[in-house]
PAKOLKE-752005 format. One record per residue (C-alpha): residue number from 1; residue in one letter; x, z, y. Coordinates in pm, whole numbers, plus 32768, in hexadecimal, padded with zeros to 4 digits. Each point is the difference from the previous one (the first is absolute). Layout:
BEGIN
PT num residuo   c1   c3   c2
PT NUM       a    X    Z    Y
...
//
This chain:
BEGIN
PT num residuo   c1   c3   c2
PT   1       q C2FD A85C EBB3
PT   2       v 8114 7F65 7F08
PT   3       q 7FFD 7E99 7FCE
PT   4       l 80AC 7F3B 7EEA
PT   5       v 7FFD 7E7D 808A
PT   6       e 8088 7F14 7EFE
PT   7       s 8072 7EAE 8044
PT   8       g 80CC 7ECB 7F79
PT   9       g 7F09 7F99 7EF2
PT  10       g 7FA4 7E6E 7FD8
PT  11       l 8003 7EDC 7F21
PT  12       v 8149 7FCD 7F5D
PT  13       q 8066 7EF2 7EDE
PT  14       p 8073 80C7 7E87
PT  15       g 8162 8022 8070
PT  16       g 7FD4 803D 8168
PT  17       s 8042 815A 80A4
PT  18       l 7F2F 80C5 80F6
PT  19       r 805F 8179 80A2
PT  20       l 7EF7 80E3 8024
PT  21       s 7FF5 80FF 8127
PT  22       c 7F5A 8132 8041
PT  23       a 801A 80CA 814D
PT  24       a 7F59 8159 7FD1
PT  25       s 7F9F 80FF 8136
PT  26       g 7F7A 813A 8029
PT  27       i 80BF 808C 7EB6
PT  28       i 816A 80C7 7FF0
PT  29       f 807B 7EAA 7F45
PT  30       s 815C 8075 7FB6
PT  31       i 7F64 8101 7ED6
PT  32       n 7F10 7F12 7FA3
PT  33       v 7FFC 7F69 7EDE
PT  34       m 7FAE 7E9B 8014
PT  35       g 7F6F 7EF7 7F03
PT  36       w 7F95 7EA9 8001
PT  37       y 7ECC 7FB3 7F02
PT  38       r 7F0E 7EB3 7FB4
PT  39       q 7ECC 7FC4 7F96
PT  40       a 7F91 7ECE 7F8C
PT  41       p 7ECE 7F5B 7FDB
PT  42       g 7F16 80AD 7EC6
PT  43       k 812C 80F5 7FF0
PT  44       e 804B 8158 8013
PT  45       r 8106 804D 8128
PT  46       e 8166 8040 7F67
PT  47       l 8124 80AD 8069
PT  48       v 8150 7EE1 8052
PT  49       a 80EE 80D7 80B2
PT  50       t 8029 814B 80AC
PT  51       i 8135 80AF 80BC
PT  52       t 8015 817E 8044
PT  53       s 80E3 807B 8114
PT  54       g 8115 801F 7F83
PT  55       g 8019 7E7D 7FD5
PT  56       s 7FA1 7FF8 7E70
PT  57       t 7F13 7F01 7F6A
PT  58       y 7F3D 7FC0 7ED9
PT  59       y 7F61 7E80 7FA5
PT  60       v 7ECE 7FD0 7F1C
PT  61       d 80DC 7F05 7F26
PT  62       s 7F68 7E9F 8035
PT  63       v 8083 801E 8120
PT  64       k 81A4 8093 7FDC
PT  65       g 80E1 7F0B 804D
PT  66       r 7F17 7F36 80E1
PT  67       f 7F60 810B 8122
PT  68       t 80DB 80BB 80A5
PT  69       i 7F74 8149 80CC
PT  70       s 8090 8089 8143
PT  71       r 7FCE 80D1 8139
PT  72       d 80AF 8048 8144
PT  73       n 7F92 8160 8064
PT  74       a 8065 7FB9 8171
PT  75       k 7EEC 7EDB 8035
PT  76       n 7EFF 80EF 7F19
PT  77       t 8005 7EAB 7F44
PT  78       v 800B 7FA2 7E67
PT  79       y 8030 7EB2 7F8F
PT  80       l 7FDC 7F3D 7EA2
PT  81       q 80FE 7ED4 7FEA
PT  82       m 7F3C 7F18 7ECF
PT  83       n 80EA 7EF6 7F2A
PT  84       s 7F80 7ED7 7F62
PT  85       l 7E92 805E 7FFA
PT  86       r 7F48 7FC0 7EF5
PT  87       p 7E66 7F8B 7FEE
PT  88       e 7FC1 812D 7F3A
PT  89       d 8093 80D7 8197
PT  90       t 7EE7 7F85 807C
PT  91       a 7F3D 814E 80A2
PT  92       v 7F94 809C 8123
PT  93       y 8151 8108 803E
PT  94       y 7FBF 8126 8095
PT  95       c 80C2 810F 80DC
PT  96       n 7FF1 814E 7F5F
PT  97       a 8084 815B 8092
PT  98       a 801D 8118 7F3B
PT  99       h 804F 813E 8053
PT 100       p 80DA 80D0 7F3A
PT 101       y 7F37 8165 8001
PT 102       y 7EAB 7FCF 8080
PT 103       p 7F3C 7F26 7F06
PT 104       s 7F1F 7FC7 80C9
PT 105       r 80D4 7F52 8109
PT 106       n 8014 7E9C 7F6F
PT 107       y 7FBC 7ED7 80C6
PT 108       w 7FE1 7E74 7FF1
PT 109       g 7FEB 7EC7 80B4
PT 110       q 7F18 7EEC 8003
PT 111       g 80B4 7F43 7F40
PT 112       t 8090 7E5E 803E
PT 113       q 7FC0 7F2A 7EED
PT 114       v 8119 7F36 7F70
PT 115       t 7FBE 7EDE 7F39
PT 116       v 80EA 7F57 7EE5
PT 117       s 7F8D 7E77 8016
PT 118       s 806A 7EE3 7FC4
//
């Protein structure tokens, strides 16, 4: 049974920081492309950042220079360090695991709320 469990969300003031974690089980974590997505109220889910098994990263333009994705294969965990947070970063953040060769092996966490407000 595959499980992706996010943690670390919460309420933070503009300019603040949060670190999200996603602990995975039931998959061969080290080979998966891990990603963070977010969905704001009334908007579609959007890709935030991804990291490959080799450590290559991708960021959507709106978070470049502020967010950092990383992974610890020994702990089966992916992180999203979010700095200089803005109100427009407010959303539910979802962890995703994508097998590089089998598209059907694509899994989601339950999401964690991030609210940026003064």
